[in-house]
C-alpha positions as CSV (number, residue, x, y, z in Angstrom):
1,X,-65.9,-189.1,-21.2
2,X,-64.9,-186.4,-23.6
3,X,-62.7,-183.5,-23.4
4,X,-62.3,-180.2,-25.2
5,X,-58.7,-179.6,-26.1
6,X,-58.0,-175.9,-25.9
7,X,-55.1,-174.1,-27.3
8,X,-54.5,-170.2,-27.1
9,X,-58.0,-170.2,-26.7
10,X,-59.3,-171.9,-29.7
11,X,-60.9,-175.1,-29.2
12,X,-58.5,-177.4,-31.4
13,X,-59.4,-180.6,-30.7
14,X,-61.1,-183.6,-28.5
15,X,-59.9,-186.5,-26.3
16,X,-62.3,-189.1,-25.9
17,X,-62.6,-192.2,-23.8
18,X,-64.2,-194.9,-26.2
19,X,-65.4,-198.4,-24.9
20,X,-63.5,-200.1,-28.1
21,X,-60.7,-197.9,-28.9
22,X,-59.7,-196.8,-25.6
23,X,-58.5,-192.9,-25.4
24,X,-58.8,-191.4,-29.0
25,X,-58.0,-187.8,-30.3
26,X,-59.2,-186.1,-32.6
27,X,-58.2,-182.5,-33.8
28,X,-61.6,-180.6,-34.8
29,X,-62.5,-180.1,-38.7
30,X,-62.3,-176.4,-38.1
31,X,-59.2,-176.6,-36.9
32,X,-58.0,-179.2,-39.7
33,X,-59.1,-176.7,-42.4
34,X,-58.0,-173.6,-40.6
35,X,-55.4,-171.6,-42.2
36,X,-53.3,-170.8,-38.7
37,X,-53.5,-174.4,-37.7
38,X,-50.6,-175.9,-36.1
39,X,-49.9,-179.8,-34.4
40,X,-50.0,-179.3,-30.7
41,X,-47.0,-181.8,-30.5
42,X,-44.5,-183.0,-32.7
43,X,-46.3,-186.5,-32.1
44,X,-49.5,-185.7,-33.5
45,X,-49.7,-183.6,-36.9
46,X,-52.6,-182.0,-37.7
47,X,-55.2,-184.1,-39.8
48,X,-58.7,-185.1,-40.5
49,X,-58.4,-188.9,-39.0
50,X,-58.3,-189.7,-35.2
51,X,-55.0,-190.6,-33.4
52,X,-55.5,-193.7,-31.5
53,X,-54.6,-193.9,-27.4
54,X,-51.2,-195.4,-28.8
55,X,-50.0,-192.6,-30.5
56,X,-51.9,-189.7,-28.4
57,X,-51.7,-190.8,-25.0
58,X,-48.0,-190.0,-24.4
59,X,-48.7,-186.6,-25.1
60,X,-51.7,-186.1,-22.6
61,X,-50.4,-188.4,-19.9
62,X,-47.4,-186.5,-20.1
63,X,-49.1,-183.1,-19.0
64,X,-50.0,-184.7,-15.6
65,X,-47.7,-185.7,-12.8
66,X,-46.2,-188.7,-12.6
67,X,-44.8,-191.7,-10.0
68,X,-46.1,-191.2,-6.7
69,X,-47.3,-187.7,-6.2
70,X,-49.8,-188.9,-9.3
71,X,-51.0,-191.7,-6.8
72,X,-51.3,-189.5,-3.7
73,X,-53.1,-186.9,-5.5
74,X,-55.5,-189.4,-7.7
75,X,-56.1,-191.0,-4.0
76,X,-57.2,-187.7,-2.4
77,X,-59.6,-187.0,-5.6
78,X,-60.8,-190.5,-5.3
79,X,-59.8,-191.5,-8.8
80,X,-58.2,-194.3,-10.1
81,X,-54.2,-193.2,-10.9
82,X,-54.6,-195.3,-14.1
83,X,-57.3,-192.8,-15.3
84,X,-55.6,-189.8,-17.1
85,X,-58.5,-188.9,-18.5
86,X,-60.5,-188.2,-15.5
87,X,-57.3,-186.8,-13.6
88,X,-57.2,-184.5,-16.8
89,X,-60.3,-183.4,-16.2
90,X,-60.0,-182.9,-12.6
91,X,-56.6,-181.1,-13.2
92,X,-56.3,-179.9,-16.8
93,X,-56.9,-175.9,-16.7
94,X,-53.5,-174.8,-16.6
95,X,-50.8,-177.5,-18.2
96,X,-47.6,-177.0,-19.0
97,X,-47.5,-175.5,-22.3
98,X,-50.5,-173.8,-23.6
99,X,-52.9,-177.0,-23.5
100,X,-55.8,-176.8,-21.7
101,X,-58.9,-179.0,-21.0
102,X,-62.1,-179.0,-19.9
103,X,-65.3,-181.0,-19.9
104,X,-67.4,-181.2,-23.4
105,X,-70.6,-179.6,-22.2
106,X,-71.2,-177.8,-25.5
107,X,-68.6,-176.4,-27.3
108,X,-70.4,-172.7,-26.2
109,X,-69.7,-173.4,-22.8
110,X,-66.1,-174.8,-23.5
111,X,-65.0,-171.8,-24.6
112,X,-67.0,-169.7,-22.0
113,X,-64.7,-171.5,-19.6
114,X,-61.6,-170.7,-21.4
115,X,-62.5,-167.0,-20.7
116,X,-63.4,-167.3,-17.1
117,X,-59.9,-166.5,-16.6
118,X,-59.0,-164.7,-12.9
119,X,-56.8,-165.0,-9.7
120,X,-57.8,-164.9,-6.6
121,X,-55.0,-163.7,-4.0
122,X,-53.0,-166.1,-1.6
123,X,-52.2,-164.6,1.8
124,X,-49.0,-165.6,2.8
125,X,-50.3,-167.5,6.2
126,X,-52.3,-169.7,3.4
127,X,-49.9,-170.3,0.9
128,X,-47.5,-171.2,4.1
129,X,-50.1,-173.5,5.7
130,X,-50.7,-175.2,2.1
131,X,-46.9,-176.0,1.7
132,X,-46.1,-177.2,5.2
133,X,-49.4,-179.6,4.6
134,X,-48.4,-180.5,1.4
135,X,-47.3,-183.9,2.8
136,X,-50.6,-184.8,3.3
137,X,-52.7,-182.9,0.9
138,X,-50.8,-182.1,-2.8
139,X,-50.1,-178.8,-3.8
140,X,-52.3,-179.7,-6.9
141,X,-55.2,-180.9,-5.3
142,X,-57.7,-178.6,-6.8
143,X,-58.8,-176.0,-4.5
144,X,-61.9,-173.4,-4.8
145,X,-62.0,-173.6,-8.9
146,X,-57.9,-173.9,-9.5
147,X,-57.1,-176.7,-11.7
148,X,-53.4,-177.1,-12.1
149,X,-50.9,-180.0,-13.4
150,X,-47.2,-179.7,-14.3
151,X,-45.4,-183.1,-14.8
152,X,-43.0,-184.8,-12.4
153,X,-42.8,-186.5,-9.3
154,X,-41.8,-183.8,-7.2
155,X,-44.6,-181.7,-5.2
156,X,-44.9,-178.2,-6.7
157,X,-48.0,-175.7,-7.6
158,X,-48.0,-173.3,-10.4
159,X,-49.1,-169.8,-9.0
160,X,-48.9,-165.8,-10.4
161,X,-46.2,-163.6,-8.8
162,X,-46.5,-159.9,-9.3
163,X,-45.7,-156.9,-7.2
164,X,-44.3,-159.5,-4.6
165,X,-47.7,-161.0,-4.2
166,X,-48.8,-164.8,-4.9
167,X,-52.1,-165.7,-6.6
168,X,-54.3,-168.5,-7.2
169,X,-55.1,-169.0,-10.7
170,X,-58.9,-169.2,-11.0
171,X,-60.4,-170.8,-14.5
172,X,-57.4,-171.2,-16.7
173,X,-55.5,-168.4,-16.3
174,X,-51.9,-168.6,-16.8
175,X,-49.0,-168.8,-13.9
176,X,-45.6,-166.9,-13.7
177,X,-43.7,-169.3,-11.5
178,X,-43.7,-172.7,-10.0
179,X,-43.2,-173.2,-6.3
180,X,-41.0,-176.4,-5.4
181,X,-41.0,-176.9,-1.0
182,X,-38.2,-179.2,0.2
183,X,-38.9,-183.3,0.6
184,X,-39.2,-184.8,3.8
185,X,-37.2,-187.9,2.0
186,X,-34.6,-185.3,0.8
187,X,-34.7,-182.4,2.8
188,X,-31.6,-180.4,1.1
189,X,-33.1,-180.9,-2.1
190,X,-34.5,-177.2,-2.7
191,X,-30.9,-175.8,-2.0
192,X,-29.4,-178.7,-3.8
193,X,-31.5,-177.6,-6.9
194,X,-30.7,-173.7,-6.2
195,X,-26.9,-174.4,-6.6
196,X,-26.8,-177.0,-9.5
197,X,-29.0,-174.2,-11.5
198,X,-27.4,-171.0,-10.5
199,X,-24.5,-173.2,-11.5
200,X,-25.3,-173.9,-15.0
201,X,-26.2,-170.6,-15.6
202,X,-23.1,-168.6,-13.7
203,X,-21.0,-171.1,-16.7
204,X,-23.6,-169.7,-19.6
205,X,-26.1,-172.5,-19.7
206,X,-29.6,-171.4,-20.6
207,X,-31.8,-172.4,-17.5
208,X,-34.7,-171.1,-16.0
209,X,-34.6,-168.5,-13.5
210,X,-34.5,-170.2,-10.0
211,X,-34.4,-168.0,-6.2
212,X,-34.8,-169.5,-2.9
213,X,-37.5,-168.5,-0.5
214,X,-38.7,-169.6,3.1
215,X,-42.7,-170.5,3.4
216,X,-42.0,-172.5,6.6
217,X,-40.0,-174.8,4.7
218,X,-37.3,-174.3,2.3
219,X,-38.9,-173.8,-1.0
220,X,-37.5,-173.3,-4.9
221,X,-39.2,-170.6,-6.9
222,X,-39.2,-171.3,-10.7
223,X,-39.8,-168.4,-12.8
224,X,-41.5,-170.5,-16.1
225,X,-39.9,-170.0,-19.2
226,X,-42.9,-171.1,-20.9
227,X,-44.6,-168.0,-19.8
228,X,-44.3,-164.2,-21.1
229,X,-45.5,-161.0,-20.7
230,X,-46.5,-159.0,-23.5
231,X,-46.3,-155.5,-24.2
232,X,-49.8,-154.8,-22.8
233,X,-48.8,-156.5,-19.9
234,X,-51.1,-159.6,-19.9
235,X,-49.4,-162.9,-19.2
236,X,-49.6,-165.0,-22.5
237,X,-48.6,-169.0,-22.8
238,X,-45.6,-170.4,-25.5
239,X,-46.1,-173.9,-26.2
240,X,-43.5,-176.7,-25.1
241,X,-43.7,-180.3,-24.7
242,X,-41.1,-182.8,-23.9
243,X,-39.0,-184.8,-25.7
244,X,-41.0,-188.0,-24.1
245,X,-43.9,-186.4,-25.2
246,X,-42.7,-185.4,-29.0
247,X,-41.4,-188.8,-29.4
248,X,-44.4,-190.5,-28.7
249,X,-43.4,-192.4,-25.0
250,X,-45.6,-192.9,-22.0
251,X,-44.1,-190.8,-18.9
252,X,-43.2,-194.1,-16.7
253,X,-41.0,-195.0,-19.9
254,X,-38.8,-192.0,-19.7
255,X,-35.5,-193.6,-18.9
256,X,-33.6,-194.7,-21.9
257,X,-33.4,-198.4,-20.6
258,X,-36.9,-198.4,-20.1
259,X,-37.9,-197.6,-23.5
260,X,-37.3,-193.8,-23.1
261,X,-35.1,-191.5,-25.5
262,X,-31.8,-191.9,-25.5
263,X,-29.0,-188.7,-27.1
264,X,-29.4,-190.6,-30.3
265,X,-33.2,-189.9,-30.3
266,X,-33.0,-186.6,-28.6
267,X,-30.5,-185.6,-31.8
268,X,-32.9,-186.7,-34.3
269,X,-35.3,-185.0,-33.2
270,X,-33.6,-181.8,-32.7
271,X,-32.2,-182.2,-36.1
272,X,-36.6,-182.5,-37.7
273,X,-37.6,-179.9,-35.6
274,X,-35.4,-177.1,-34.4
275,X,-34.7,-173.9,-36.3
276,X,-31.3,-173.8,-35.5
277,X,-30.6,-177.4,-34.8
278,X,-26.7,-177.0,-34.9
279,X,-26.8,-174.4,-32.1
280,X,-29.2,-176.6,-30.1
281,X,-26.9,-179.7,-30.4
282,X,-24.5,-177.5,-29.2
283,X,-26.6,-176.9,-26.1
284,X,-27.5,-180.5,-25.9
285,X,-23.7,-181.1,-25.5
286,X,-23.0,-178.4,-22.8
287,X,-26.1,-180.0,-20.5
288,X,-25.2,-183.8,-21.2
289,X,-21.4,-182.3,-19.7
290,X,-22.5,-180.5,-16.9
291,X,-25.1,-183.1,-15.8
292,X,-22.5,-185.9,-15.6
293,X,-19.6,-183.8,-14.5
294,X,-22.1,-182.2,-11.7
295,X,-23.6,-186.0,-10.8
296,X,-27.0,-185.4,-12.3
297,X,-28.0,-189.4,-13.0
298,X,-31.7,-188.2,-13.3
299,X,-31.4,-186.5,-16.5
300,X,-34.3,-188.1,-18.5
301,X,-37.0,-187.8,-21.6
302,X,-38.7,-185.5,-19.5
303,X,-36.7,-183.0,-18.4
304,X,-35.6,-181.8,-21.9
305,X,-38.2,-179.8,-24.0
306,X,-38.7,-177.9,-27.3
307,X,-40.1,-174.5,-26.8
308,X,-41.8,-172.8,-29.6
309,X,-42.2,-169.0,-30.1
310,X,-42.6,-166.8,-32.5
311,X,-42.7,-169.2,-35.2
312,X,-39.5,-170.9,-34.3
313,X,-38.7,-174.1,-32.5
314,X,-35.6,-174.4,-30.0
315,X,-34.1,-176.6,-27.1
316,X,-36.2,-175.1,-23.9
317,X,-34.0,-174.0,-21.0
318,X,-33.2,-176.6,-18.6
319,X,-34.4,-177.3,-15.7
320,X,-34.8,-180.0,-12.6
321,X,-31.4,-179.9,-12.4
322,X,-29.5,-181.7,-9.7
323,X,-26.7,-183.2,-8.3
324,X,-28.2,-186.8,-7.5
325,X,-24.9,-188.1,-6.3
326,X,-25.0,-186.0,-3.5
327,X,-27.0,-188.2,-1.7
328,X,-25.0,-191.5,-1.8
329,X,-28.2,-194.0,-1.1
330,X,-29.3,-193.0,-4.7
331,X,-28.2,-195.0,-7.6
332,X,-25.7,-193.3,-9.8
333,X,-26.8,-195.1,-13.2
334,X,-27.3,-192.6,-15.6
335,X,-31.0,-192.3,-16.9
336,X,-29.6,-192.1,-20.6
337,X,-26.5,-194.0,-21.7
338,X,-23.0,-191.6,-21.9
339,X,-21.1,-192.9,-24.5
340,X,-20.2,-196.4,-23.8
341,X,-22.0,-196.6,-20.1
342,X,-24.5,-195.9,-17.9
343,X,-22.6,-196.1,-15.0
344,X,-21.2,-192.6,-13.9
345,X,-18.1,-194.0,-11.9
346,X,-17.1,-195.6,-15.4
347,X,-16.9,-192.2,-17.6
348,X,-13.5,-192.1,-19.2
349,X,-12.4,-189.7,-22.2
350,X,-13.6,-192.2,-24.7
351,X,-17.1,-191.9,-23.8
352,X,-17.1,-188.3,-24.5
353,X,-16.5,-189.6,-28.2
354,X,-19.2,-191.9,-28.2
355,X,-21.3,-189.3,-26.8
356,X,-20.4,-187.4,-30.5
357,X,-21.1,-190.6,-32.1
358,X,-24.8,-191.0,-30.6
359,X,-25.3,-187.4,-31.2
360,X,-24.1,-187.1,-34.8
361,X,-21.6,-184.7,-34.4
362,X,-17.4,-184.3,-34.7
363,X,-15.3,-185.6,-31.5
364,X,-13.7,-182.0,-31.3
365,X,-17.0,-180.5,-30.9
366,X,-17.6,-182.6,-27.5
367,X,-13.9,-181.2,-26.5
368,X,-14.4,-178.1,-27.0
369,X,-17.4,-177.8,-25.3
370,X,-16.1,-179.9,-22.5
371,X,-13.2,-177.4,-22.5
372,X,-15.4,-174.4,-22.6
373,X,-16.6,-176.1,-19.1
374,X,-13.6,-176.3,-17.3
375,X,-12.3,-173.0,-18.2
376,X,-15.7,-171.4,-16.7
377,X,-16.2,-173.3,-13.9
378,X,-13.5,-171.9,-11.1
379,X,-15.1,-168.6,-11.2
380,X,-18.4,-169.9,-11.7
381,X,-17.9,-172.2,-8.2
382,X,-16.9,-169.2,-6.6
383,X,-19.9,-167.0,-7.1
384,X,-21.9,-169.5,-5.7
385,X,-21.1,-168.8,-2.0
386,X,-22.4,-164.9,-2.4
387,X,-26.1,-166.0,-3.4
388,X,-28.3,-165.5,-0.5
389,X,-29.5,-168.6,1.0
390,X,-26.0,-170.5,0.7
391,X,-24.4,-168.9,3.8
392,X,-25.4,-172.0,5.5
393,X,-24.6,-174.4,2.9
394,X,-21.0,-174.7,2.4
395,X,-21.1,-178.1,3.1
396,X,-23.2,-179.1,0.4
397,X,-21.4,-176.4,-2.0
398,X,-18.1,-178.1,-1.5
399,X,-19.5,-181.4,-1.4
400,X,-21.2,-181.1,-5.1
401,X,-18.1,-179.2,-6.1
402,X,-15.7,-182.0,-4.9
403,X,-17.4,-184.7,-7.0
404,X,-17.8,-182.1,-10.0
405,X,-13.8,-181.9,-9.8
406,X,-13.2,-185.6,-9.6
407,X,-15.4,-186.1,-12.6
408,X,-13.4,-184.1,-14.6
409,X,-10.4,-186.0,-13.8
410,X,-12.3,-189.2,-14.6
411,X,-13.3,-187.6,-18.1
412,X,-9.7,-186.7,-18.8
413,X,-8.2,-190.2,-18.2
414,X,-7.7,-192.3,-21.4
């Protein structure tokens, strides 16, 4: 099997399943010789030689859902969940960033497929039905020509939202928003993420824009940061990749203790790739402290990304922020070692010094960012209860806030 890899409408490479070398990737000869060629990933610099499965698969597997959601989608499509290539063939039309994949049926046909863009309006009743049935039929299962893929283990679907109407993309048309419905296991997850994301925004952290909606069950509307309307009104893709993709780490190894990135790895990547590394290191400090204080133990390597825009590379706006400690049945082991510990309950002031060491910055830099979060937090928390959708969520908000204030005291303890 071979898939043509497209970026910005151009055929940049080919992903192929081979009998003796596994899945390999190569840039097209035309692309390697082109004056405007750019690597699709920090882990895949442009070159003429092919990339092995070990080098290429982390980036492409990182475009797909993972965990139980991947298994459910594969089961619905009658595809082996271990077959990344077949899943990419089924889902890879509209992915995160600018990459799309289509079966190789002659390059001309593939290019024609790229230009076969359009949208099919979704009636609210149909969208509500899809969301209510998502426990039985995952939202990313292809419907009527749409081939949609998003990383992560949470149920979600990308759609175009325009003039207060929802549209399903056809062919490889870009989408503007992601809908994330409530989970039967965690019915409060939509309100939890809404609270934490809006709290981060109120504290001045760059985050994806979110709104609360109801389609028969609570749904989080997330505005995509990797999509942008151009001057002519057309929706454009921005390239992005998560830190596991950029560091050649498979999605199932996203946690540091399983071989995923830690703060030292992330800081090294920022210094290597980002246009303004000092500013992005400050943002990384902010979000690392914020996650610890709000009780987000699931901030792993796939929840941080690089964004490519106008010739610049920067740390992408933050996303998938939750207070996982709201659910007492969940483990409080951190996804990345913070200072000297993986345990949220063990965090103390000297772990901030350890974080500075791991990031390669002065301890005062971390302490200043912590002081700033402490200063802006009270006003940010007070603004939350005025937000639409939270009038009935006082218990959730106050629970998360109590955890925040408790951990502030922890981090001030020697």
